[in-house]
N, C-alpha and C positions, 0 to 999 in steps of 0.2 A: 643334080637340077633341083632348084626350089619350086616347091609346089604353090600354084595359085589358091586362093581362098575358096575358088569354086569347087576344087578337088576334094573339098571336106565338108561340103553343105549337105544339108539334110532335109527333105521334104516332109517326112514323117517323124513321130517320136521314136527314139530308141530305147529298147530296154536297157538296163543298167550293164549288162556283160557286153552287149553290142556298143554301146556309147564308149564304156572302158577300153574295150579292145581297139576302137577306132583312135581314141586318145593315144594309147599304148603306140600303137603302129606310126601315128604322125611324131611323136617324140622321138621313137627309135629310128625312124627314116630322115627326119629334117631336124628333129631338134624343137618342133613347136608344131602346133595344130590349131586351127581356127575351125569352129563349128557353129555356123549361124544358128539361133534360136534353139540350141540342143539342151539345155538344162532342162531337167524335167520339171513341169509345169506346178507340180506341187510345191518343189522346192523353192522355184522363182516366186510364186505367189506369196509363201510364207515369207520370203526376204523382203518382198514389197509391202507387206503388212507391218513388218517390223520395222521397216524404212518409216512407214506413214505414222507411226506412234512416237518417232524421236522429234523432239524439238530443236529447231535448227541451231538453238544456242548451245547444245549439248556438242555439236560439232566443233574442231578447234583447228587452227591453222596448221597444217602437216609441216613435217619438219624435214631436213636431209640428215643422212649420216644415222649412228646407232648408238643407243646407250647414253653415256655422260657426253659424247660428241655430237650429240643432236644440236642444229641450228635452224632458225628460220631464214630463209632466204626467197624472197619475192621476186627475184630475177630468174630461179630455176623452177619453182613451183609455187602455185598459188591456191591449190585445192584445200578444202576442209575435210577433216576425216574423224570418224568414231570408231572406236574399237568395240568390235561385236562382244557380246556376253556369252558364253557359251551355255549358261544356265537359262537364258531366255527362252521361254516356250516356242516362238516364232522362228528361233535359230536352230533349233534341233533338227530338222529335217535337211537343212545345209550342213550342219557339222556331222550327221549320220553319212550323209551323201560322200562328203569329202574324205570321210574315214574309210568308207568302203573302195573308193577310188584309191586312197593310199594304199590299202591292202592288196588290190589287184595289179597296181604299179609295181610295188614291191616283189610280187610273185612273178609277175612277167618281164620286169626289167632289172630287178635287182639293185633298186636304187637305194635302199638303206633309209627311207623316208621314216623320220621318226614322230614328228609332230606337225600342227597344222595352225597358224593364226591368220585372221583375217578382220578387215576392217571395212566400212562404209566410205565412200569418196564422194563428195559432192564439188562439182566445178559449177561456179555462176558463170552467166555469160562474161567472155573474155579471159577466164581463167585458163591455166596451161599449166604443162609439166615439160620442161625441155628434157632433150636426150638424155637418156641415162641408163644405167645397168641396175638391176635390183641387188646384183651380189658381186664381189670383185674376186676374182680367181683366187682360190687358198685363203681368202680372209673372210669369207662368211660360212655359215651353215644354211644358208637358204638354196635349195636346190631346183625347187620346181614352182614358179610362178602361174598363179591361176587368176584370171579375172574375168567377170561376168557384168552384165548391165541390166539395168532396171528403169529402163526408159521405153514407155510405150508410146507407139505412134512416131517415133523418131524419122524425121526426113533427111535424105543423104546432103541435102544443100544446108543442113543446119549443123554442120561442122562437127567438132568433137571427136574425131577420129583418132585411134590409137594407131600410130606408125610404128612399124615393126623393121628393124634394120637387121641386114646380115650380119654374122661374127665377122670380126678383123675388117675385112674392106669397106663395111659400112654402108652398103647399096641398099637402098629400101627394098623391102620384100613385098610389102602391102600396106594398105590403109583399112582399119575396121571400124565400119561404121557402127554405134554404140547402141544398137537396136535390143530390145528386150528379150533376156535369155542367152544370147550368143556367149560362147565360151571361147578364150584365149589362153592357151597353155604354154609355155615355154621354158627353156631350161633358163635359169635366173643369170648364171654367169656367163651365158653364150650372147644375148640378144638384147643389144641396145634399142631402146624404144622411147617415144615421147606420146604426150596428150595434146592434141591440137584445140584451140579456142574455139567455144560454140555459141551460139546465138540464145540459147536456153540453158535451164538447168539441166545439169547432166549427172546422172547417179550410176554408181559402179560398186561392186565389191572386188577389192584385191586381196587375195592371200597366197600364203607359200607355205610349200612343205619343206621341212627343215629336217637335216639330220640332227642327230645327238651331239652337240659341241660341248658337253660337260668334262673338265678336266679336273681330275683329283677331287671329286665329289663337290665341286664347285657347279651349282646348277648354271647352264647357258641361259641368260634372259632372251626369252622369244623376241622382244622387240628393241 
């Protein structure tokens, strides 16, 4: 039986091991986990500061597909993205936290996660991303999707929810309001999802834990 979002809510900040264990349990049991406002405050605040330093012109229209097959399609998605720089001082806490999460999940669930990539996403009013998968079975090395939000003071009636669907039958599991610091983590090949249009600018961070897809010493590009 699929769990409701409230099963994973947390009223007080968790230490990293407790948070990582809750994430591991959700992935193990259901393949996904939703933790409202659970991202550690320092990590969330540093991401928000990083975002505040970016000029909007540095964001570019997101594409669908991968590598040389990437194309723009405004009928499917209209968000703009900016790939995060690992070397940026305000990204250090984020990449340190995701590295520790990767190690914990590898020890706990034997996922073989190898690397991590992430970008900021900007949805201006009316922007959306239609129902899609982050990876197709057997055709991608993205294993685990991680999403968090950087929207303070978000009201439920402002839209912009992430809709998560069940594998195979495609029934709606839940809608996630993009409140500041909320974490959504799910198996990339299993869960279709979409982003609904909002009434105000909506900022998020999307990231993917990947396995090593290199073949014959040819490095598999992360994007």
